[in-house]
N, C-alpha and C positions, 0 to 999 in steps of 0.2 A: 264453252257450252254450245251445243248444236241448236240452230233454229227449228230444224225438222229432222226427225228419225224416220225412216222408214223400213218396216220389217217385211219382208217378202214372204209370201205363202204359195204353196203348190196349187191351191184352187180356193174357191169362194167359201168352202166348208171350213177349211183350214183357217182362212183368213178371219172368219167370224169368231173362232175360238181364240186366235191370236189377239184379235181386237179387244175381246172383253178382259183379257188378262193384261194388256198393255195400257188400258185406259189409266190405271193408277200412276203411271209414270209421266203422263203429260203435264207439263208445268213444273216439273222437278228435274227430270233429265233432259228435257227440250221443250221448246215452246209448243211444238205439235209432235205427236207420235202417231204415225200412220201405218195401216197394215194394206199392202197391196198385192193382191194375188197375180200369178202369171195369167196372161191373157188366153182367152179361149178354152179355159179349163184344162190345159195340158202344159207339161213342164216344158219350158223354152230355154233352160240354161242359164247360168249366171249372166252371160252377156246380154241375152235377150231380155231377161229379167231387169237388168240395169238400165238398158235403153227404154224399157217400158215405163219403168219409174221415173226416169228423167222427163219422159214426155208427159207424164201425169203430174208432176210436181213442178209447178211454175215459181217464179220469183227469184229474187237474189237471197244470198245467205249461205250459211254453212250447212250441208246436208250429209246425214250419215245414213247409208244403205247397209243394212244387216241381212244378209242372204240366209233365210231359215226354212225354205221350202222342202218338202219331203218328210218322211217318216223315219224315226231313228230306230231301225229295225232291232239293233243290238242293245237298246235300252227301252224295253218294252214299257216300264213304269212311266215314261214320258213320251211315248210314240205319238199318242192322239193329242195330247196337250201341247206338245212342242217341246224339244230338247232346250230351246233357247230360254224357256222359262223354268228349267230344271234348277234345283237349289245348288248353291256353291258354297263351300266353307270360306268365310273371310274372317279377317282378324276381329271383326265387330259383330260377329254372328253369321248366320246363313242368309245369303242373298240369292238372287235368280243370277244365272249366267248372263242374262240379258243386262242387267244392272252393271255387273262387273265389266263387261266388253265396253258399255257406253262410258262409264267412269274412267276406264283406262284410256279410251280412244280420246277423251275430252282433255287429257293431259299433253296430248300432242299440240305444238304450236303450229296451227294452220292457218293458212290465209283466210280472209274474211268471206270469200265466195268461192264455192266449189262442192264437190262431194267426195267423201271418204267412204270407200267400199270394203266391207269386212265379211268375214265369214260368221255365221251365228252359231256355230257348235263348238268354238274354242275361244278362250280369253288369253291374248298373249300380254306378257308383262316383260318390259325391257326397259333401258334407258331412254324414256321418252324425249328428254331434253336433247339428246344427241342427234336428233333427226331435223333435216332441213327439207321444207316443202315449198320453197320459195321459187324454184325453177319453173318456167312454163311447161305445160304438157301433163304429163302423167308421172307420179313419183311413188315407187313402191317402198317396202321395208323388208329386209332379209337379215339373217343372223348367221354366224358361223357355226357349222356343225359337221359331223363326221359325213365321209362318203356314203356310209351305209343308211344314215338318216336322208341324205339328199336322194337316194335311190327311191324313196317313197314319197317325195314330194316334188314340187317345182324347184328349180335351181337357177339363180342369176348367174351370168358371166358379166362381171362388172369390170369397168376401167379402174385403173389404179387412182388413188386420191382420197381425200377426206370429205365428209358431208355427202351430199347426193351426188353420186358420180354417174356418167352415161352408162347405159345398159348396152352391152354388146351382143348378147344372146340370152334366150330364155329356154332352159330345158325342161322337158316333162319327164319326171321320174327316171333320170339317167342312170346308167350303170356306172360303176367306178371308172371303167375304161373310157366310156363317153365323157365324162366329166374331164378326165385327164386331157383327152384329145381337144376338147374345146376351150381349155384354159381356164376352166372353172375352179381348180383346185389352187388354193393359197395356203401354203404352210400346213398341207395335210388335210384342209378343210374346205368346204364348199358353202356358198351363200344361199342358204334354204329360204324360200319364200314363206312369209308369215300369213299371205293371203290379204295384206293390207295394200290398197291402191288409192292414192289421192289423184283426183281428176280435176284439174284447175277450171275455172268458169269457161274459157273458150272451148275446152276439150269437151265439157258438158254440152255446150251449145252446138257443138259439131256432131255429138253423138245423137242430139235430139233430132237432127236432119238426116241422119244416116238411115239405111234402109235394112239395118240388122233387126231381125225379128227372133233370132234364136242363136245359139252359140255359146261356147264356154269363154268366161273372161280371161282365164289364165292359159289358154291356148290359141283360140281365134283371135283375141283382141290383142294379146301381147305380140302375136305374129305380125298383126296390122301396125302396130306400134313400131316394130323393128324396120318395117317398110316405110315409115315417114308419116303414118296418120297423125302422130303428135310426138313431141319430145318424150323421151323415156329416161328416167333416172331411178336410182335406187339408193337408199341409206342401208349401209350394211353395219349393224351393230355387233359387238363381240359375242354377246349371249342373249338369250331370250327364254323365259319360261312359259310354259303353256298349262292353263287349266283345261282339261279335257277329260269328259267321262265317257268312255268308249265301250262300256259294257256294264252289266248288273253287278258283277263282282266288283269293278273299279268303283262304282257307286257306293256299294256297301262299305268298301274299305275306306274310301275319301270321307264319306259323310257319317257312316254309322260305326266307324272304327273296327270294322270287321264283325260287329255283332248284330245290329239291326237298324233299319231306317223306316221310320213311319212318318209319311208326309201327306199333307191334304186331305186329313181324315176327319170326319165328322164324329167318329167313334173316339173316345178317350183312349190312350195308351193303356191305362189302368185296367180297362175291360178286355183287353187282348191277352192271349196266352202264346207267347212267342218263345220257341226253344232255342233259338239264335240263328244268325245268318240269314235273317228274314227281311224282306222288303215289302211294306204295305203301303199302297198308295190309292187315294181317291175313294176311300170307303165312306158311304154317306151316313149321316146321323140316322138312327133307327134302323140300322142294317139288321135284318131279322137273324141271320145265321151268326152263331157263336165263332169268333175268330180264334182258332187255335191251330197253330202252324207248327210242323215238325222242323227240325233242324234243316236249313237250306231251302224251305219252301217260301214261296212268294205269292203276294195276292194283288192283283189289280182290278179296280172296278170302274166300269165305263157306262155312262148313261146312254141307253138305247131307247128308242121310241118316245112317247111323251112322259111316262113316269117310271119306266123300268130301269133297272140296272143289270149289266151283264159282267160277270166275274171271270177273270182270267187267271189261272193258276199255273205256276211255272217254278223252275228252279232256278237258284242263283247262278248256277254254272251253264245255263241255257244260253246259247248264242244267238238264236233265232235267224240271223242272217246267214250263217254258214252251216248250221246243223238241221235245216229244214223245218224248225220249230214254227216258224212264221207261217208256212204253208200248213202244216199239220193241225195247227190250231185255227187256220182259216182267219188269221188276223187281217188280211186285206179286206175281207168281206165285213169283218166286224168294224173295221175303220169307217166303212161307208154307211154303217148302221148307227154309229155314235151321233148323237145330237150334239152339234158343235156350240150351239147357244147354252145348252144346259151345262156342258162340260166346262166352257170358258167362264160361265158365272159361278159355277161351283169352285173351280180353281181360284177365281178372283176372290171369291168371299173367304176362302181357306187362307189365302197367302197375302191379301192387300194390307199394306202398311198405311196407317193413319196419316192424314195430311197435317193435322193438328191435334195436339193433346193439352188439356188443362187438368193440372193437380192442385187440389185445394187441401190444406192441412190445418188441423187446430193447433194450439199451443199445449204445452204441458206444465202442470203445477206439481212440484216436487212435494210430497207431504212428510216424507221421512226417509232416511237411508242414503241420501244423496252424498257423493263423493266416493261411496263404496264401489261404484260403477267405473271408476276411472283408473286406467292404466297408469302407474304399474301396481296400484292398490288392488284392483280387482284381480289382477294376475297373481298376486301373491296370497290374497285372502278370500277371493270370491266376493260377489256383490249382492246386495239385498235392498231394493229400493221400492217404495210405495209412492206412486204417483197417478195423475189422472189426466186425461186428454180434456181440454177445456176450449169453449168458444169465448170471444169477447163481444158482447153486445148481440149474441146469437149468431155471429158470423165467425167462419174459419179465417183467420187473418192472413195466413200464408198462402199465397197463389203463384203458380208457375205456369206460364203458357209457352209451349214450344211448337213452332210451326215450320214446315219445310219451305225454303225458298230456292229459287232457280240458281242463284249465284253460290259458288263454292267458298262460302264465308260465313261466320257466325256473328249476327247481329245481337248485341246484349243490350237490354234496356231495363232500368230500374224506375218503377213508377214513383216509389217513395222519394228517391233522390232526384229525380228529374233529369237522370243522366242516360247517354246512349254511347255506344262505342261499337266498333267492328274488328273482330279478330280475323286476320287473312293468312297468318302463318303459324306453322307448328311451334316456332320459337315463342310467338306471343302467348300461345295457350299454356305452354310449359313454364312461363314466367308468372308463378302465382304464390310465391312465398311471402309476399307482403300483405299482412292482414289488414292494412289500411287501404289497400287497393279494393275498390268496390266491385270490380270484376273477378277477384282472386277466387271467390267460391265457385262461380261458373267455370272458369279455366281449370280449376281442380277437379270438378265434377266431370268435365269433358275428358281429362286425363284417365281418372279411374274407371270410367265407362268404356275407354278405349276408343273415343270417336276419332273418325279420320275424315279429312276434307273430301276424300274420295267418295264418301258417302252421299255427299250433297250438302247444301248449305242449311243453316237453322236460324230462325229467329227465336230468341229466348227473352221473355219478359218476366221480371220479378217484381213481386209485390209482397210486402210485409206490413200490413196496416198495425203496427205496434211500435211503441218508442224503442229507439236503439239502446242496447244495454239493459233490456228489460228484465233479464233473469228468467224468461219463460222458455228458454231453449230455442229461440227463434233462429239463430244462426245454423244451429244443426238441423233444425226441422226444415229450414229453407234448403239446406244442402241435400236432406233426404228427398225433398220434393223435386228438386232438380234432377236428382239421380233416377227417381221413379219416373219422371216425365221423359228423360232421355231414353230409357229402357223402352217405354210405351211406344215412342214415336218411331223407334227402330224395330218394333214387333216383338219385343222381348218383355213379358210380364215379370218383372222380378218378384221373388217372394219377399215377405217382410224381413226375413233374416238377411236376404242379399242386400236389400236396400240398406239395412243398418250397418252390415260389414262395410259396404261401399261408402258410407257416409264417414266411418271412422277412418277408412283410406283417405277419404277426402280431406279430413281434418289433419292427419299426419302430413299430407302434401302441402298444407298451407301452414304448417308448423304452429297451429293453434291448440293441438291436443284435445283433450275432451273424452268423454266416457260414451256409454251406450244408452244412458237412460233417457236423454233428450229426445233422440230420434224415436226410440221404442215407445216413449210416453205419447207421441203424437200419432206413430203408425198404428198402434193398437188402441181401440177406442175405450172409453169408460175408464174406471178405476182397477188398478192391477197392481199385484206384487210381482217384481220382476227380479229373478234370482239367477246367479251364475256360480259356478264352482271355480276354484283357483286353477290357473293354467294360462298358457299363451293364448289359445283360442277359445274365446269366450262364447259359450252357447247359452241362450237367454231361455230360462223356464218361465212361462207366463201363467199367472194365477189370477184370473179375472175374478172380481168381486161379483157374488151371485146377484141375480137381477133384482130381488126384493131388497137386498142390502143397498144396492147401488141407487135404487129409486128412494130409499130412505135417506141416504147420504145426500142426495140432490135436493131433497126437501130441507135438510138440515143447513146446507149451503145457502139456499134461498132465504132461510129465516136469520142465520147468524154471521155469514161470512162476508167478507168485503175484500176487493182487490184495489189496492191504492198504489199509484205510481208515485214515487217518492220525488222524482225529478232529479235525482241523483243518477248520472250515467257511468258506467264503468265498463271495462273490457274484461271479460272473464279470464282471458288468458293470463292477465297479471295475477289475479287470485289463485288460478290454477298453479301457477310456478311456485308460489308460496306453499300451497297444500302439499304438492308432490315432493318439494324439497323437505319440509317437515317430516313427512312420511319416510323418506329414505334416511333421514337422520335418525328418527325414531328415539329421541332422548329418553333414557329410562324406560323404554317400552310404551311410552305414553301415546304416541301416534297409532300404533296398532290396537291399544286399548280403546281408544276414542272410536276406531272404525268398528271394532266388536260391539261396542255399545250402539253405534248407528245402525247396524245391521239388526241387532236385537230389537230396537226401538221400532224399526220399519215392521218387523213381523208382528210385534205387539200392536201396532196401530192398525194393521190390516185385520187382526183378529177383533179388535175393538169396533172396527166398522162392521164386520160380519155380524155382530150382535148388537150394534146400536149404542154401545158404551161410549158416549161423548166425553166423559171425564177422562177416561184412560186415553182416548184418542187425542185430545188436546194436551194433555201431558206429554205425549209422544212428540207432538210438533214443537212445543216448547223446549223439550230436550234435544230436539233436532236442532233448533236454533242456537241453543247454548253450545253444542258439540261443533257446529259449524265455526263458531267464533273461537273455540278452542283449537281447532285444526289450523286456523289462520286468522289473526286479528283483522286483516284486511277484509273480512266478511262484513264489517260494519264500519261505521264512521260516526262522528258527533252529532251530525244532523239526524242520522237514522235513530240513534239512542235518544236523542231529545224527543222525537215523535213518539217512541215506544213508551218513554217515561210519562209523557202527558197523557196518553190514552190507556195506561196500565189499569186504571181502576175499573175500565169498562170492558176489558177483554180477558178471555180464558187463554188465548194462544196468539203467538205473533211469529212471523219469521219473514226473512227476505227470501224471494225465490231464487233458485239456482245458486250461483256462486256467492251471491250477495255483494256487498260493497256499494249497493245502490240498486236501482231498478225498482221492480215491484214488490210490494209488502203484502203478504197474505195475513188477514186479521180474522180471527173468529172471536166475535163478541159474546158477552155472557148471557145475552138475551136478545130478543127482537128489538126492545127499547134501547138497550145499550148500543145496539148496531146503529140505530138512528142518532144516538149521542155521538158516537165516534165519526159518524159521517159529517154530523154539523160541526164538530169541534175542527176537523181537518178541512172543511170547506170554508168555514167562517172565522175560526179563531187561530188557524195556524200561521205560522210566519213562512212557511214553504210555499213559494210562489208558483212553482212549476207543478205542484202536485194535482192529481185528478183521479177520480174513481172510474172503474170500468166494470161493467155488468159481467159477471162470471156465471157460466153454465157448464155443466159436464157435456162432453162431445160423445154421443153413444155410436 
């Protein structure tokens, strides 16, 4: 990690805009992120700018200088806000070019003190571990490429050897003949400059005392190095990939798959009419004009004056730098009228990633139809489940807090277990198949959401204030909460369907199995009927209980329902294996018939709730419990059956939540008086020592 990152800017106006966008990265990408404009309000070149930075940033440590001054004329969408903050497609979503550059450079094994200088318009990716920066002086990075490529860039003439080898010469855009004459060609290729230069601490100190006030780092400074200003070496890697957006067409192809790209807009995409091959950037909320673009048309809005906005319309094939469009549209004058503070704040507000996210979820109670949601049952027959999102004691028991941290590691903590651990390698994250590993759920969530250490470190704190093995869907809901939190911290608001799908994938990664009703029960509020059709890809239709009926049911629960923890803990995975095995064997068609009845009872129970028919509803709950036991005898045990037998005279319905085998018991008493009798019996007269009641309420 870098101690300080400096982004250079052409002038104070550009620096203001850059600073407002860069603030979000301070403390995550580096301890300090500064923006320093070239002195005197004029461009002084990369050498002059580097010296100016070194003279203004004191102290020891590892410094990254990212040169970003100037307008990107060929990319008008980001000309004013800065190409370095343009979006980049990454494996884990879209990031800024700045983030990618910094993350990549942080993978280099650099000495503790010195400065790394890079270009802010391109993100190189190569074998970072192959580079050596331990030699005194200045060390660059080059890669082998064709003579044609070398003719458009700087080319190193390097000595033979491995690692960082001495530089014999440095050529500027040499012709093929010049490269051959200078000895730069090795096996038909030349060492093309990546723009990366490491300056060790003594060289930085020497530059601070130098009289350079302007000049080019890659011509003037390299020439001085060859004359002995400092040692000069280069790492030549076999290959290098660059992410570089050089034009509007490239932007559209890379980010919008050639169709459209909408970024940094306060106007929802749904309110725009785009015919295709469109780029739309910086449109503020409340934009008065209707956005209707023909094929190939693009729209850029820039804040000018105190409150106004100026629009720029162009076509995706416009080059701006070479076709005179920059001049004809008077873009230079417009850049001077842009309010950098308003633009910087607007872009930061549209693109800023949160530093911390907290997700809280209720539990779910399955009322009827459970098991029909579980693969392969739902794949073969479709699912139909009636369940409700519930709180315990008025609280949502499942909580996940994710926070960004400066170290590239994942710190995992469980409040309930009182455990902490740190994941530092990809191998550790992918080792998640042991369901007894308390970190397995987090590791699997990181895998299915595509987390990479290059994104920066995370602190993940889990809390589930509910007994283990409760049957209330806690594990799946906790997994869904982690998935949702990981999406939010990375700027991606997953839909309910996406969270549910990723949670299923998470459970497959952990080899625990499971269906979709647990997470859907908590992700969707209140009471609902969840239905899917047979098929591999399960799409869940949600039928929410009407508000009046839901209120009536909430009153019914307050009057007659009890939630009792039996003290019997079990792992749902064991029951699941038995049920799935029975379904696959399907002796005499019995398993499929039970599933058909489960689904039918769930629909019947939902209709009973709609009209407030508590008799039919309680009959469906009782039938649900009987069918659970028919699917797998492991759904119950002698202790559970003993409790049910003793309270039977006072109850209309009873079932164990979830897979059964222990955990929570959902009880519906015959009356308010019988509810008190059941409560008194299980508290005072029962032989179950670990049992206790929990206050149950619907979560709306």
